N, C-alpha and C positions, 0 to 999 in steps of 0.2 A: 504494500500500500504506500502511496505517496500522498501526503497531506490528506489522509483518510479516504483516498480514492485509489482506483486501480491504474495500472500502467498498460498502455496499448502496445502491441508487438510491431507496429509499423517501424521499419528500419532497425529493429532490435537485433542484436547479434552478440557474438562471444565477447567482443571488446566492451560493449555496453554492459553486459551482465557482469564481467569482471570488475568494471569500474563501480557499479552499484554495490557489489559485495564488498569491495575495498572501502567504500564510503560508509558501509554498515559495520566496519571493523573486522571483516573476514579477509582471508588471503586472496581468494578468487572464487569464481562461480564453479559449482560442480556440474550443474545442468540448468537448462531453462526450457520451458515449453509454453504453449499458449492454449487458451480455451477456458471452458467452465471448470472451476475447481471447487466451488462451494455447493453444498446440497440445498435442496428446497428453494431454488431460485433466489436465495439470499444475495447472490452476486449482482442480480439485476437492480437491487436496491442501493447499490454503491455507485458513486459517481466515477466516471473515467476522468482522471485528473492530469495524466501525462501522456504525451504522444510524440511521435517523430523524433525519438532520441537518436542523436548521431554523436559518436565518440571516435575521434581520430587519434587520441593519445591515451596514455595510461592514467590520466588525471580526470576525475569527475568534473572539476571546475572548468575544464576545456570543452566539455560536451555541450551540445545545443539540443533544445527540445521545445515543444509547444505545450502550453496548458489548455489549448483548444484541441478538440479531437474530431476525427471522422470515423470512429470505431464503434463496434458493438462488443459486448462482453465475451463473445466467442474469440476475441483477439486479446484478452487479458493475459498478461505474463505471469507465469508461476516460476519463481526463481529459487534454486537451491544453492546456498553458499557453503563454502568449506574453509576451515582453518587448519593449517598444516603445522604439526609440531615435530620438529626435527630432533633426533636423538641418535645414539650410537647404533641402534638397531634399524634405522631408517626413519620413517615418519608414521604418525598416526593422525587420523581425522578426529577433530574435537568438536563437540556440539556446543550450543549456547550455554549449557550448564557446566562447561569445562570438563565433560566426561568423554572418555575415549569411546568412539563408536565405529562400527564397521561400515555404516552407510552415512554419508554426509547429511546433516540436518541443518535447517535454517528456520528460525521461527518467523512467522509473518510479522513484519514490523514496518515502521515508517522512517523515511529520512526527509530532511528539510534542506532547502536551499541554503 
């Protein structure tokens, strides 16, 4: 969610997903997809607040985007972020509770400009 609204997938790509995850305090994105992710049509009650994100560098502050949209909720982004912890045995994925997990997890959250 961005400012309590969803993010549209227009122009969304790996660079964009990595930048958003870094802005949220993670190392990078694990995956992203788009479509309906909430049950019982709850997603239709949420505004679409961000669209046309273009990131050409590794810095969120350099990305451009629009707060107007031409999307429907079938284009909402679902983003999974990951944090990598390096050690002598390699690395582990860490979730938002600082617990080692086998699958990356990212809680649904917001970021602001």
